[in-house]
C-alpha positions in Angstrom: -5.9 -14.1 26.4 -7.0 -13.3 22.9 -7.5 -9.7 22.7 -6.0 -6.8 23.8 -8.1 -3.5 24.2 -11.1 -5.3 22.6 -8.8 -6.2 19.7 -8.2 -9.9 18.7 -4.7 -10.7 18.4 -5.7 -12.7 15.1 -7.2 -9.5 13.6 -4.0 -7.6 14.4 -1.9 -10.3 12.5 -4.2 -10.2 9.5 -4.4 -6.7 9.3 -0.7 -5.8 9.7 1.3 -8.9 9.7 3.7 -10.0 12.0 6.2 -9.5 13.9 4.0 -6.5 15.0 4.8 -4.1 18.2 1.6 -3.4 20.0 1.1 -0.9 22.6 -1.8 -0.5 24.9 -2.3 3.1 24.8 -4.5 3.3 27.7 -1.9 1.6 29.8 0.6 4.4 28.9 -1.5 7.0 29.6 -2.4 5.5 33.2 1.1 5.2 33.6 1.9 8.8 32.7 -1.0 10.1 35.4 0.4 7.8 37.8 3.8 9.5 37.9 2.4 12.8 37.5 -0.3 12.7 40.4 2.0 10.5 43.0 5.3 12.6 42.4 3.8 15.3 44.6 4.5 16.8 47.8 2.8 19.7 49.9 6.2 21.2 50.4 8.2 20.5 47.2 7.9 21.2 43.5 8.1 18.4 41.4 8.5 17.5 37.7 7.9 14.5 35.7 10.2 14.1 32.4 9.7 11.3 29.9 12.8 9.4 29.1 12.2 9.2 25.5 15.0 6.5 24.5 12.8 4.0 25.9 10.5 4.7 22.9 9.9 8.0 20.8 7.9 8.5 17.7 6.2 11.5 16.5 3.0 10.0 17.8 4.5 8.9 21.1 6.0 12.5 21.6 2.5 13.7 21.0 0.9 11.5 23.5 3.5 12.3 26.2 2.7 16.1 25.3 -1.1 15.6 25.6 -0.4 13.8 29.2 1.6 16.9 30.6 5.2 15.4 31.1 8.5 17.0 29.8 10.4 15.2 27.2 14.3 14.2 27.7 16.1 13.8 24.2 19.6 12.5 24.1 20.4 12.9 20.4 19.8 15.4 17.4 17.5 12.4 16.1 15.4 12.3 19.1 15.3 16.0 19.4 14.3 16.5 15.7 11.6 13.6 16.2 10.4 15.7 19.0 10.3 19.1 17.1 8.6 17.4 14.1 6.0 16.3 16.6 5.2 20.0 17.7 6.9 19.4 21.1 7.5 22.6 22.9 11.3 23.1 23.0 11.2 24.8 26.2 9.6 21.6 27.7 12.6 19.7 26.3 15.6 18.4 28.2 18.8 17.6 26.0 20.6 14.7 27.7 23.1 12.1 26.6 26.7 11.8 26.9 29.4 12.7 24.5 27.5 15.7 22.9 29.0 17.1 19.9 29.3 20.8 19.0 26.5 20.6 16.3 24.1 18.7 18.8 24.6 21.5 21.4 24.1 24.2 18.6 21.0 22.7 17.4 19.6 22.7 21.3 20.6 26.3 21.4 19.2 27.1 18.0 16.0 25.6 18.9 15.9 27.1 22.3 15.7 24.0 24.0 14.5 24.3 27.6 17.4 22.7 29.6 20.9 21.2 28.8 22.3 18.7 30.8 26.1 18.6 30.4 27.9 15.3 31.0 31.4 16.6 31.8 34.0 19.1 32.0 34.9 18.9 28.3 31.3 19.3 27.1 31.0 22.2 29.6 33.8 24.0 27.7 32.4 23.6 24.3 28.9 24.9 25.6 30.6 27.6 27.6 32.3 28.7 24.2 29.2 28.7 22.0 26.3 30.3 24.2 25.4 33.7 24.0 23.1 36.3 25.0 20.5 34.9 22.3 19.5 32.1 24.3 20.3 32.0 27.9 19.9 28.2 28.6 19.1 26.5 32.0 22.1 24.0 32.5 22.4 20.9 34.7 25.6 19.0 35.3 25.5 15.1 35.3 27.4 13.7 38.4 28.3 10.4 39.4 27.5 9.6 43.3 29.1 6.2 43.2 25.9 4.4 44.4 26.2 0.5 43.2 22.5 -0.1 42.4 21.3 -3.9 42.1 21.0 -4.6 38.3 22.5 -5.7 35.4 26.4 -4.3 35.0 25.3 -2.9 31.5 22.5 -0.8 33.0 24.3 0.5 36.1 25.3 4.1 35.5 26.8 5.5 38.6 29.7 3.4 39.6 33.1 5.2 39.8 34.3 4.2 36.3 30.9 4.9 34.5 31.2 6.5 31.2 28.6 9.0 32.4 28.8 12.2 34.3 31.7 13.3 36.7 32.3 11.8 39.9 31.2 13.6 43.1 34.4 12.9 44.5 36.6 14.4 41.6 37.8 18.0 42.7 37.4 18.9 39.2 33.7 18.4 39.4 33.6 21.6 41.5 35.7 23.4 39.2 33.2 22.7 36.4 30.3 23.8 38.7 31.9 26.9 39.2 32.6 27.6 35.6 29.1 27.0 34.7 27.7 29.2 37.3 29.9 32.0 36.7 29.1 31.9 33.0 26.6 35.1 32.1 24.6 33.3 29.4 24.2 29.9 31.2 21.6 29.5 34.3 23.1 26.6 36.3 20.4 25.4 38.3 21.8 21.9 39.7 22.8 18.6 38.9 21.6 15.4 37.2 22.2 12.0 38.3 21.1 8.4 37.5 22.1 5.3 39.4 20.9 2.5 37.0 18.0 0.8 35.2 15.4 -1.7 36.3 15.9 -1.1 40.1 13.4 -3.0 42.4 14.9 -1.6 45.7 13.2 1.3 46.8 16.1 2.3 49.2 18.5 2.7 46.4 16.5 5.9 45.3 16.3 7.2 48.8 20.0 6.6 49.3 20.6 8.3 46.2 18.8 11.6 46.9 20.6 11.8 50.4 23.9 11.3 48.8 23.3 14.1 46.2 22.0 16.5 48.5 25.0 15.6 50.7 26.9 16.9 47.7 24.9 20.0 47.2 25.7 20.8 51.0 29.4 20.3 50.0 28.8 22.8 46.9 27.2 25.4 49.3 29.9 25.2 51.8 32.7 25.3 49.4 31.5 27.6 46.6 28.8 29.4 48.2 26.6 28.1 45.6 22.9 27.2 46.7 21.5 25.2 43.8 17.8 25.4 43.0 17.2 22.2 41.3 18.0 18.5 41.2 17.3 16.0 38.7 17.5 12.3 40.4 16.9 10.2 36.8 14.7 7.4 36.6 15.6 3.5 36.8 12.2 2.5 38.4 12.0 -1.3 37.8 9.2 -2.8 35.9 7.4 -6.6 36.0 8.8 -8.9 33.2 8.0 -12.1 34.8 5.1 -13.6 36.9 7.6 -14.2 39.8 9.3 -10.5 39.5 8.4 -8.0 42.3 6.4 -5.2 41.5 7.7 -1.5 42.6 5.1 0.0 44.4 5.2 3.3 42.7 2.3 4.6 44.6 4.5 4.4 47.9 8.0 5.2 46.6 7.1 8.6 44.6 6.1 10.5 47.3 8.4 8.7 49.8 11.2 10.0 47.6 10.1 13.5 47.8 9.7 13.3 51.5 13.3 11.9 51.7 14.6 15.2 49.9 12.3 17.5 51.8 13.6 16.2 55.3 17.0 15.8 54.0 17.3 19.3 52.7 15.9 20.6 56.0 18.6 18.4 58.0 21.5 19.9 55.9 20.0 23.4 56.2 19.5 23.7 52.6 16.8 25.2 50.3 14.5 22.4 49.2 15.0 21.9 45.5 12.7 21.5 42.7 12.9 17.8 42.2 12.5 16.1 38.8 12.6 12.4 37.7 13.2 10.6 34.4 10.8 7.6 33.9 11.1 5.8 30.6 11.0 2.1 30.9 8.4 2.1 33.8 5.9 4.2 31.4 5.8 2.0 28.6 7.5 -1.5 29.0 4.3 -3.3 30.3 2.2 -1.6 27.8 4.1 -3.1 25.0 3.6 -6.6 23.4 5.2 -8.2 20.3 3.0 -10.4 18.1 4.9 -13.2 16.4 3.7 -16.0 14.1 5.4 -19.5 14.9 7.1 -20.8 12.0 8.9 -24.3 12.7 9.3 -26.2 15.7 12.7 -28.2 16.1 13.8 -30.8 18.3 17.7 -31.5 18.7 19.3 -34.9 19.5 19.5 -33.7 22.9 15.6 -33.4 23.2 15.9 -29.5 23.1 12.8 -28.0 21.7 13.1 -24.8 19.5 10.2 -22.9 18.9 11.1 -20.8 15.9 9.2 -17.3 15.3 9.1 -14.9 12.3 10.9 -12.3 14.4 14.6 -12.1 15.5 17.1 -10.3 17.9 16.5 -7.6 15.3 13.4 -6.7 17.0 14.2 -8.1 20.6 17.6 -7.5 21.4 17.6 -7.2 24.8 17.9 -10.8 25.6 21.0 -11.2 23.7 22.5 -7.9 25.2 21.3 -8.1 28.7 20.4 -11.6 29.3 16.9 -10.0 30.0 14.1 -12.8 30.6 10.6 -12.5 29.3 7.0 -14.1 29.6 5.0 -15.3 26.8 2.0 -17.0 25.9 0.4 -18.7 22.9 -3.1 -16.9 21.5 -6.1 -19.0 22.2 -4.1 -21.6 24.5 -3.8 -19.9 27.8 -6.0 -22.3 29.6 -4.2 -25.5 28.0 -1.7 -27.6 30.0 1.7 -25.9 30.0 3.8 -28.8 29.7 6.3 -28.3 27.1 9.6 -26.4 27.7 10.7 -24.5 24.8 13.6 -22.2 23.8 12.2 -19.4 21.7 14.5 -18.2 19.0 14.6 -16.1 15.8 15.6 -16.2 12.2 18.8 -14.3 12.4 21.7 -16.1 11.5 23.3 -15.8 14.9 23.5 -18.5 17.8 22.6 -15.9 20.2 19.1 -14.9 18.5 17.2 -16.2 21.6 14.0 -14.3 22.4 13.3 -16.7 25.7 15.9 -19.5 26.7 13.3 -21.5 28.6 9.5 -21.2 28.8 6.9 -23.7 29.7 4.1 -23.6 27.0 1.2 -25.7 25.7 2.1 -28.0 22.7 2.8 -25.2 20.0 2.2 -25.9 16.4 3.4 -24.0 13.1 1.2 -20.9 12.6 0.2 -20.5 16.1 0.8 -17.0 17.3 2.9 -16.1 20.2 2.9 -12.9 22.2 6.1 -11.6 24.1 4.9 -9.4 27.0 6.6 -6.2 28.5 8.3 -5.3 25.3 7.4 -1.7 25.3 10.7 -0.4 26.3 14.0 -0.2 24.2 12.6 -2.9 21.6 11.6 -0.7 18.7 14.4 1.8 19.9 17.0 -0.8 19.5 15.6 -2.6 16.3 18.1 -2.9 13.4 18.1 -4.2 9.8 20.9 -7.1 10.7 20.4 -9.6 7.8 18.3 -7.0 6.0 15.5 -7.9 8.0 12.6 -5.4 8.0 11.6 -3.6 11.5 8.1 -4.3 12.5 5.4 -1.7 12.3 4.0 -0.2 15.6 0.5 0.2 16.3 -1.4 1.7 19.6 -4.8 0.1 20.4 -7.4 1.6 22.5 -10.9 0.8 23.2 -11.3 -1.5 20.3 -9.6 0.8 17.7 -6.3 0.5 16.2 -3.9 3.5 15.2 -0.7 2.9 13.2 2.1 4.8 14.8 5.1 3.3 12.7 4.0 2.0 9.2 5.3 -1.4 8.0 8.9 -1.6 6.2 9.0 -2.5 2.7 12.1 -4.2 1.1 12.3 -0.7 -0.9 12.6 1.1 2.5 15.5 -1.1 3.1 17.1 0.0 -0.1 16.1 3.5 0.1 19.8 4.7 1.1 21.6 2.3 -1.2 23.7 3.7 -3.9 24.8 1.4 -7.0 28.4 0.8 -7.7 28.1 2.4 -11.1 
């Protein structure tokens, strides 16, 4: 592979240097449309909300708006980015745990469409500050206790999770009653999310059934019939050749059918169903381009391939033991007969990009492309060791658009103050 969307990797390196985040804009757009077109059911209202923590810039927010998705923000910074991009506040969902009073006030002042409250403490803060100036739609994040098969750091629904209130906790019903009775809150339902990078479709169906059973309890106990349900995201993507691919064309309509059938069985009104894909929209559309700096062989014959990037721009391997595939530009047809460990330039033993990968013989100045880096790489990038964060470009039909400009060393110092 030597090109992406008709643009040579060599050209991208020459024009923008490396490391460089590259996004296939057409693939992002096609994933957006896949969710919109397949998350439909003749008897169920539905909506798709992009989970912006996966990747958000002003340009990305504008792309998401143009494709007709709503936007999920989890901080003031994400909310500010969306608003600066011209994203309609009414189509924004403020999410995240441990929200401050200032964050909630910002959402109210800008008339954000929906606020997802994480817990009883947060519900009390919101109840105290909301007024007749903006009667806000509110959902409560609940924790159904489903143990999805994924890494422990991206499970979000175990009983001791930091997120949400347990459906088994009596305080959860008290919080729902509080929110529902507030004159300036339009309480519509619950949000729940069982984890990320889930490839077992039955986890999504079990999740929906569990939440609607909880809705039945709410109806029977509090005489409240909720109108909306947000089932989060977590739709797994393909990182390695050996990974299975979740069939979204099957899973998305099937999930809505499970909601429809379960609601009827429990004698509930069929709720308006929302999902929040993030990774599954951008991960496989993203690539990171590096230049090979050095090759090193240890006394034990371990071969390191050192690139000009680091864990600063690729944290997920160190954080989650995530696995990635990569290729050397122009050598895809060569014999892949050498095992390398791809490592970066950060002063950390854990600065590993790929632990073991079979590649052709690699030389200094070769270009390495790491695949499926569209989700959480730019979002998690840091200035550790005073390294600059790579720029971001979108490529589409032979054209390149800079989405985030290259940082300079002056950018690194832009917030520093001298001692005297």
